[in-house]
C-alpha positions as CSV (number, residue, x, y, z in Angstrom):
1,M,113.8,64.7,116.4
2,G,115.8,61.5,116.8
3,S,117.3,62.2,119.9
4,T,115.6,65.1,122.5
5,A,118.7,66.0,123.8
6,W,122.8,68.0,122.7
7,E,125.6,68.2,123.8
8,R,127.0,71.1,125.9
9,G,130.6,71.8,127.2
10,G,130.7,70.0,130.7
11,G,129.2,67.1,129.9
12,S,125.4,68.5,130.2
13,T,122.5,68.9,127.9
14,V,120.4,70.8,126.2
15,D,117.1,70.5,125.5
16,A,116.4,70.3,121.8
17,P,112.9,71.1,121.3
18,A,112.7,73.7,124.0
19,V,116.0,75.1,122.2
20,L,114.0,75.3,119.0
21,V,110.2,76.4,119.7
22,G,111.8,78.9,121.5
23,F,114.0,80.1,118.3
24,A,110.4,80.0,116.4
25,R,108.6,82.0,119.2
26,A,111.2,84.6,118.8
27,L,110.6,84.5,114.9
28,R,106.8,84.9,115.0
29,A,107.7,88.4,117.9
30,A,109.5,90.2,114.5
31,G,107.1,89.4,112.7
32,V,107.6,86.1,110.9
33,E,104.3,83.7,110.9
34,A,105.8,80.6,112.3
35,G,103.2,79.0,112.6
36,P,102.9,74.7,113.9
37,D,103.1,73.6,110.3
38,R,106.3,75.7,109.8
39,V,107.8,74.5,113.3
40,Q,107.3,70.5,112.6
41,A,108.4,70.6,109.6
42,F,112.4,72.5,110.4
43,I,112.2,70.6,113.1
44,G,111.7,67.2,110.9
45,A,114.1,68.8,108.8
46,L,116.9,69.3,111.7
47,D,115.8,65.1,112.7
48,L,117.8,64.7,109.4
49,L,120.5,67.3,109.5
50,D,123.2,67.6,112.4
51,P,121.5,70.0,114.6
52,G,124.9,71.3,116.3
53,V,125.9,72.6,113.4
54,R,125.5,75.8,113.3
55,F,125.1,76.2,109.2
56,D,122.0,73.4,108.8
57,V,120.2,75.0,111.8
58,Y,120.6,78.5,109.8
59,W,118.8,77.0,106.5
60,A,116.8,74.5,108.1
61,G,115.6,77.7,109.3
62,R,115.2,80.1,106.8
63,L,113.6,76.9,103.6
64,T,110.9,76.0,106.5
65,L,110.6,80.0,108.9
66,C,110.3,81.6,106.0
67,G,107.7,82.6,104.1
68,S,108.1,85.5,102.5
69,R,110.9,88.0,101.3
70,D,110.3,90.8,104.1
71,D,110.7,87.3,106.2
72,L,114.3,86.5,105.4
73,E,115.9,90.0,106.9
74,R,113.6,89.2,110.4
75,F,115.3,86.2,110.3
76,E,118.5,87.2,110.3
77,R,118.3,89.5,112.4
78,V,116.3,86.9,115.1
79,F,119.1,83.9,113.9
80,A,122.2,86.2,114.9
81,A,120.7,87.4,117.7
82,Y,119.6,84.2,119.5
83,F,122.6,81.2,118.4
84,G,125.4,84.6,118.3
85,E,126.8,86.6,115.4
86,K,130.5,84.0,116.0
87,G,131.3,82.1,112.8
88,D,129.2,83.6,110.2
89,A,126.4,80.5,109.0
90,R,125.5,81.8,105.6
91,P,127.0,81.1,102.2
92,A,129.1,83.8,100.3
93,R,127.4,86.2,97.8
94,A,129.0,84.4,95.3
95,A,127.3,81.3,96.1
96,V,124.2,79.8,94.9
97,P,122.2,78.7,97.8
98,P,121.0,75.1,98.3
99,R,118.5,73.3,96.6
100,L,115.4,71.8,99.8
101,R,116.0,68.4,98.7
102,T,120.1,69.0,99.0
103,V,119.9,70.0,102.3
104,V,117.6,67.4,103.0
105,R,119.4,64.5,101.4
106,A,122.5,65.4,103.4
107,A,124.6,68.3,104.7
108,G,126.8,68.4,102.1
109,P,130.1,70.5,102.0
110,A,129.8,74.1,103.0
111,P,129.5,76.1,99.6
112,P,132.8,78.4,100.1
113,G,133.3,81.2,102.8
114,A,130.3,78.8,104.2
115,A,131.6,78.1,108.6
116,R,129.4,75.5,109.6
117,A,130.0,76.4,113.3
118,S,131.4,79.3,115.1
119,E,134.8,80.4,115.8
120,D,135.1,79.7,118.8
121,G,134.6,76.0,118.3
122,V,131.3,75.8,120.8
123,P,128.4,74.2,118.7
124,A,125.1,76.4,118.2
125,P,122.7,74.5,120.6
126,A,125.2,75.8,123.5
127,L,124.8,79.3,122.0
128,A,121.0,79.1,122.1
129,S,120.4,77.4,125.5
130,S,121.8,80.4,127.0
131,T,119.3,82.6,124.6
132,E,116.4,80.3,125.1
133,V,117.4,80.9,129.6
134,L,117.7,84.6,128.8
135,R,114.4,84.3,127.6
136,H,112.6,84.1,130.6
137,R,115.0,86.1,133.2
138,D,113.6,88.8,134.4
139,V,114.7,92.5,132.7
140,A,115.8,93.7,136.8
141,G,117.9,91.6,136.9
142,L,120.5,91.1,134.4
143,T,123.9,91.5,133.9
144,A,125.8,94.2,131.5
145,A,126.3,91.5,129.4
146,E,123.2,90.0,129.3
147,R,120.9,93.2,129.1
148,E,123.2,93.7,126.1
149,Q,122.1,90.0,124.5
150,L,118.6,91.2,125.4
151,R,119.1,94.5,123.1
152,R,120.0,92.4,120.2
153,L,117.3,90.3,120.9
154,L,114.8,93.5,121.4
155,D,115.7,94.9,118.1
156,A,113.7,92.0,116.0
157,F,110.7,93.1,118.0
158,R,107.6,93.7,115.8
159,L,104.3,95.0,118.5
160,P,101.6,95.0,114.6
161,G,98.2,95.8,116.0
162,E,94.6,92.9,115.3
163,V,93.5,93.0,111.9
164,R,91.0,94.5,111.3
165,R,88.9,95.2,107.7
166,S,88.9,98.3,105.9
167,A,85.8,100.0,104.4
168,R,88.2,99.9,101.4
169,R,88.4,98.2,98.4
170,H,91.0,95.7,96.8
171,P,91.1,93.8,93.8
172,A,91.0,90.1,94.7
173,R,90.4,86.9,93.3
174,R,87.4,85.9,95.5
175,G,85.2,88.5,96.9
176,S,82.0,90.1,95.6
177,V,81.8,91.6,91.8
178,D,83.5,95.3,91.4
179,P,80.9,96.7,88.7
180,R,83.6,99.1,87.4
181,R,85.9,97.0,86.9
182,T,84.1,94.4,84.9
183,V,82.1,97.1,82.5
184,R,85.6,98.9,81.6
185,E,87.0,95.5,80.9
186,L,83.8,94.8,78.1
187,L,84.5,98.0,76.9
188,R,87.9,97.4,76.5
189,R,86.4,94.4,74.5
190,G,83.4,96.0,72.2
191,G,81.1,94.5,74.5
192,E,82.4,90.5,74.1
193,P,81.9,88.4,76.5
194,A,84.7,88.5,79.9
195,R,85.4,87.2,83.1
196,L,83.9,89.7,85.9
197,R,86.2,91.8,88.0
198,R,85.8,90.5,91.8
199,H,87.3,92.8,94.5
200,A,87.0,92.4,98.4
201,R,87.6,93.8,101.8
202,A,91.5,95.1,102.3
203,E,92.6,94.0,105.7
204,R,95.0,96.3,108.2
205,P,96.3,96.4,111.2
206,R,94.9,98.4,114.1
207,R,96.5,101.2,115.6
208,V,98.8,100.6,118.5
209,V,99.6,103.3,121.8
210,L,102.2,102.5,124.0
211,L,101.9,104.2,127.9
212,V,105.5,103.1,129.1
213,D,105.7,104.5,132.8
214,V,109.8,106.0,133.3
215,S,108.4,106.8,136.9
216,G,111.5,105.9,139.9
217,S,109.7,102.4,140.2
218,M,109.7,101.4,136.6
219,S,113.6,102.4,136.2
220,P,114.9,98.5,135.7
221,Y,112.5,97.6,133.1
222,A,112.2,101.6,131.2
223,D,115.0,100.6,129.1
224,A,114.1,97.6,127.7
225,L,110.3,98.5,127.8
226,L,111.8,101.4,125.5
227,R,113.8,99.9,123.2
228,C,110.9,97.5,122.7
229,A,108.7,100.6,122.0
230,H,111.4,101.6,118.8
231,A,111.6,98.9,117.8
232,A,108.4,98.5,117.5
233,S,107.4,101.1,115.8
234,R,109.6,100.6,112.8
235,G,107.0,100.2,109.9
236,T,103.6,99.9,112.1
237,R,101.5,102.2,113.3
238,T,102.4,102.6,116.5
239,E,102.5,106.1,118.9
240,V,104.7,105.8,121.7
241,F,103.6,108.1,125.4
242,T,106.2,108.2,128.5
243,I,104.5,109.0,131.7
244,G,105.4,109.5,135.0
245,T,104.6,113.4,136.3
246,R,104.7,114.6,132.4
247,L,102.5,113.4,129.5
248,T,105.4,113.0,127.0
249,R,104.8,111.6,123.3
250,V,107.7,110.6,122.3
251,T,107.2,108.8,118.7
252,R,109.0,111.3,116.6
253,E,112.1,110.6,118.9
254,L,111.9,106.8,118.6
255,A,111.5,107.1,114.5
256,H,115.3,106.7,114.8
257,R,116.8,103.3,112.4
258,D,119.7,103.0,115.6
259,P,118.6,102.4,118.6
260,D,120.9,104.2,121.1
261,T,120.3,107.6,118.8
262,A,116.5,106.5,119.6
263,M,117.9,105.8,122.9
264,A,119.8,109.3,123.4
265,A,116.6,111.7,121.5
266,L,114.5,109.6,124.0
267,A,116.6,110.4,126.8
268,A,116.7,114.5,125.8
269,A,113.0,114.6,125.6
270,V,111.4,113.4,128.4
271,P,112.1,115.7,131.7
272,D,110.5,113.5,134.5
273,W,112.7,110.2,133.6
274,R,112.7,108.6,137.7
275,G,110.2,110.4,139.0
276,G,106.8,109.8,140.8
277,T,103.4,108.7,138.9
278,R,100.5,110.8,137.8
279,L,98.2,107.6,136.3
280,G,94.9,109.2,136.8
281,E,96.1,113.0,135.4
282,M,98.7,112.0,132.4
283,L,95.9,109.3,131.5
284,R,93.3,112.9,131.2
285,A,95.6,114.5,129.8
286,F,96.2,111.8,126.5
287,L,92.9,111.6,126.2
288,D,91.9,115.6,126.5
289,Q,94.7,116.7,123.9
290,W,94.9,113.0,121.6
291,G,92.2,110.9,122.7
292,R,89.6,113.8,121.1
293,R,91.8,113.9,117.9
294,G,90.7,110.3,117.0
295,M,93.9,108.1,118.3
296,A,92.7,105.7,121.3
297,R,90.0,105.8,118.8
298,G,89.2,102.2,117.6
299,A,92.9,101.5,118.3
300,V,94.5,99.1,120.3
301,V,96.0,100.6,124.1
302,V,98.5,98.8,125.8
303,L,100.2,100.0,129.5
304,L,103.0,99.0,131.1
305,S,103.5,100.6,134.1
306,D,103.4,98.9,137.6
307,G,100.4,100.4,138.8
308,W,102.2,102.5,141.3
309,E,99.9,105.8,141.5
310,R,100.1,108.9,144.0
311,G,97.2,110.9,142.7
312,D,93.4,109.9,143.4
313,P,92.8,106.5,142.1
314,A,89.0,107.4,141.6
315,L,90.2,109.7,139.0
316,L,92.3,106.9,137.5
317,A,89.1,104.7,137.2
318,A,87.1,107.9,135.7
319,Q,89.9,107.8,132.8
320,M,90.1,104.0,132.5
321,R,86.6,103.8,131.9
322,R,86.7,106.4,129.5
323,L,89.9,104.9,127.8
324,H,88.1,102.2,127.6
325,R,85.3,103.6,126.3
326,L,87.2,104.9,122.9
327,A,89.9,102.2,122.3
328,H,88.8,98.7,121.1
329,R,91.0,96.4,123.3
330,V,93.3,97.7,126.5
331,I,96.3,96.3,127.6
332,W,97.9,96.9,130.5
333,A,101.3,95.2,131.1
334,N,103.2,95.0,134.6
335,P,106.3,93.6,135.1
336,R,105.6,93.1,139.0
337,K,102.5,90.7,138.2
338,A,105.4,87.2,137.6
339,R,106.5,87.6,141.1
340,P,105.3,84.7,143.4
341,G,102.4,86.1,145.7
342,Y,101.7,89.1,143.8
343,A,98.6,90.4,144.2
344,P,96.8,93.7,142.9
345,L,96.0,95.2,146.0
346,A,97.3,98.5,144.5
347,A,95.3,101.2,144.5
348,G,96.0,101.9,140.8
349,M,95.9,98.9,139.9
350,A,93.3,97.8,141.7
351,A,91.6,100.8,140.4
352,A,92.3,100.3,136.4
353,L,91.9,96.5,136.2
354,P,87.7,97.0,136.3
355,S,88.9,98.6,132.5
356,V,91.6,96.4,131.2
357,D,90.2,94.1,128.5
358,A,93.4,91.7,129.3
359,F,96.3,92.1,132.2
360,V,99.7,90.3,131.6
361,E,103.1,90.2,132.7
362,G,105.8,92.4,131.7
363,H,108.9,91.6,133.2
364,S,111.1,89.5,130.0
365,L,111.2,89.0,126.9
366,A,109.3,85.8,126.6
367,A,106.0,88.3,128.8
368,L,106.7,90.3,126.1
369,E,106.5,88.3,123.8
370,R,103.5,86.9,125.3
371,L,102.0,90.3,124.6
372,A,102.9,90.5,121.1
373,A,100.4,87.9,120.8
374,V,97.5,89.0,123.0
375,V,98.3,93.2,120.8
376,R,97.3,90.5,118.1
377,G,94.1,89.3,119.2
378,A,95.3,85.8,120.8
379,D,93.5,85.7,124.0
380,P,95.4,86.5,126.9
C-alpha cells in the first residue's frame, strides 16, 4: 500500500496491513476462501481508494475477497463484527452495485442511502484495529463488552473438516469416461458419434467431532468454546459433546440458529457444569457408545481441554490410543498452552500427547482460527 499506517484518534496510528490481513484471516475462519492472491487484490484496490472510508473498504473487500454467492452472507457478518456495526456501508436495495472498474478508478459519491463512515465519525481502521487486538487477547481476561464483540465474531466461525475423496462419482468435464452416460447419449443420438461423458470422484469434508471440557478449570473458556462449536455445527457434519464428570451429546441443542437460544438449551442439558474432570472415563464412554457406531471412524476429532485429569492417567492413555486408531486425525486444543513457560506436565496431558496428531492453542480467537486451519488439513 502507499502508506503503512492510518491515522487514529489521539494522534496514534493503526498498522494498515495488519488490520487487512487480520480481516482476511477472520474471513477464512468463516469459510471464505480468501487466499493470498485475493488478499493482494484487496490491498491493491484499497491502495487506489481511501482505506479510511468504510464504504471503500466494504466494496473493495466484497469485490476481491468473495468468490461465490455463499461467501457474500459470510462476508456481511464478518465485516459487521470486525469493522463495527455502526453506519451501513452497503448501498440501498434500489441502488445498482457499482462495477469493479468504476470503484477502482474513483471512489465517487456514495449511492443513495449509503453511509461513507460510521455514525460516530470514527474511521473504519480505528474500529478494526480494536478488533485485531481482540483477536489475540486471552478469552479469560476479556471484559463484558469485549466478550460481546467476541461473540459476534464467533457467530461467523466455521470448522469444516479435511476434504476427502468420496467413492461416489459426479459428472465432470475431466476425469475417467462414464460408460453408462456415454452409451445413453449414443442411443439418444441413434448411434451417431457423440462426445464422451466423463465423471470424477466427489469431494466432501470429513466429519468433525468436538469434545468440549466443561469442568471447573475450563470455566473461563467454556462459553467461547461452546459458541465456537455452535457456529461450527451450522451447515457442516459436526458432532459436539461436553465432557467433565459425564458425557453429554449436545448436537441437537446446538442446532438452534440463535446462539443465545442454543446456549440456554445446552445449559439445561448439561448436568456437570464446573465439576471435576474424568477424561479417561468420558473418552471410554464416548468410544463404547458412539465410536462403535462409526462416529469417530475416519473423522477429525478435536478435544478442547486443559488436560487436567482426576482419574487414572493410564486409562486416558489407553483410550487415546484407541481413539487414534479409529479417527483420521486427533487434535488437542489447550487454552493453557499459550501461557509463558507452559509445559505439558499435567498427568492427563502427558498421557494423551503420544496419541495426538496436532497440539495447538485455544485461548483466543486467533488461536481458534489456527485450529480451524489445522482441522482443514493445514500443517500445525
